C-alpha positions as CSV (number, residue, x, y, z in Angstrom):
1,M,43.5,20.9,-35.7
2,K,39.9,21.2,-37.4
3,T,39.1,24.0,-39.8
4,I,36.5,26.2,-39.2
5,A,33.9,24.4,-41.4
6,Q,34.8,21.0,-39.8
7,Q,33.9,22.7,-36.3
8,L,30.7,24.2,-37.8
9,N,29.7,20.8,-39.7
10,W,29.5,22.9,-42.7
11,D,27.6,21.4,-45.5
12,F,29.5,22.6,-48.5
13,E,26.7,21.1,-50.6
14,V,23.7,22.9,-49.2
15,N,25.8,26.1,-48.3
16,G,28.4,26.3,-50.7
17,N,31.8,27.7,-49.8
18,L,32.6,29.2,-46.1
19,E,33.1,32.9,-46.3
20,I,33.6,34.9,-43.2
21,R,33.8,38.9,-43.8
22,N,34.6,41.7,-41.3
23,K,32.3,44.9,-40.9
24,D,33.7,46.4,-43.8
25,W,32.6,43.3,-46.0
26,Q,36.4,42.4,-46.5
27,L,36.9,38.8,-46.7
28,I,39.0,37.4,-43.8
29,Y,38.4,33.8,-44.3
30,L,37.5,31.4,-47.0
31,E,37.2,27.7,-47.0
32,L,36.2,25.3,-50.0
33,S,34.9,21.7,-50.2
34,N,38.6,20.5,-51.0
35,A,39.7,21.6,-47.4
36,F,41.3,24.4,-49.0
37,W,41.3,27.5,-46.6
38,A,42.8,31.2,-46.6
39,K,42.5,33.7,-44.1
40,W,43.4,37.5,-44.4
41,E,44.2,40.4,-42.1
42,Y,43.6,44.1,-42.9
43,N,45.3,47.3,-41.3
44,S,43.3,50.2,-40.1
45,R,43.5,51.7,-43.2
46,G,41.8,48.4,-45.1
47,N,44.9,47.4,-46.7
48,Q,45.9,43.8,-46.8
49,A,48.4,43.3,-43.8
50,Y,48.5,39.5,-43.4
51,Y,47.6,36.5,-45.9
52,Q,47.6,32.7,-45.0
53,D,46.6,29.6,-46.6
54,S,46.3,26.0,-46.2
55,K,49.0,25.4,-48.7
56,G,51.6,27.1,-46.5
57,V,51.8,30.3,-48.3
58,I,52.5,33.4,-45.7
59,I,52.3,37.1,-46.9
60,D,53.1,39.2,-43.6
61,N,53.3,42.7,-44.0
62,R,52.4,43.7,-40.4
63,P,54.5,46.2,-39.0
64,K,57.4,44.5,-36.8
65,S,58.5,45.4,-33.5
66,C,61.3,47.8,-32.9
67,E,62.4,45.9,-29.9
68,G,66.3,45.6,-29.6
69,K,66.8,47.8,-32.2
70,M,69.4,50.8,-31.5
71,V,68.6,54.6,-31.8
72,E,71.0,57.3,-31.3
73,F,69.8,60.4,-29.6
74,D,72.2,63.6,-29.2
75,G,75.3,61.2,-29.5
76,V,73.9,58.7,-27.2
77,K,73.1,55.3,-28.0
78,Y,69.8,53.6,-26.7
79,K,68.7,50.0,-27.0
80,L,64.7,49.7,-27.5
81,V,63.1,47.5,-25.0
82,K,59.2,46.3,-24.9
83,V,57.4,48.2,-21.9
């Protein structure tokens, strides 16, 4: 799979590092000339929710699905399912 810089035929010598930012100017993608890349996702409050890089580091703070969990309401247990 090609990196974004490879897909764009990015010239690091001319353009420098490839940085992509969101509308709030937060860095969402970075690629360096040595082929290292990293990507970020942010939640609605602007806090980092996800990070992944080309070295295999993943930090995932995104909300997890409640599907399959049990809840009890008025003494009756219910299993949550995705609708």
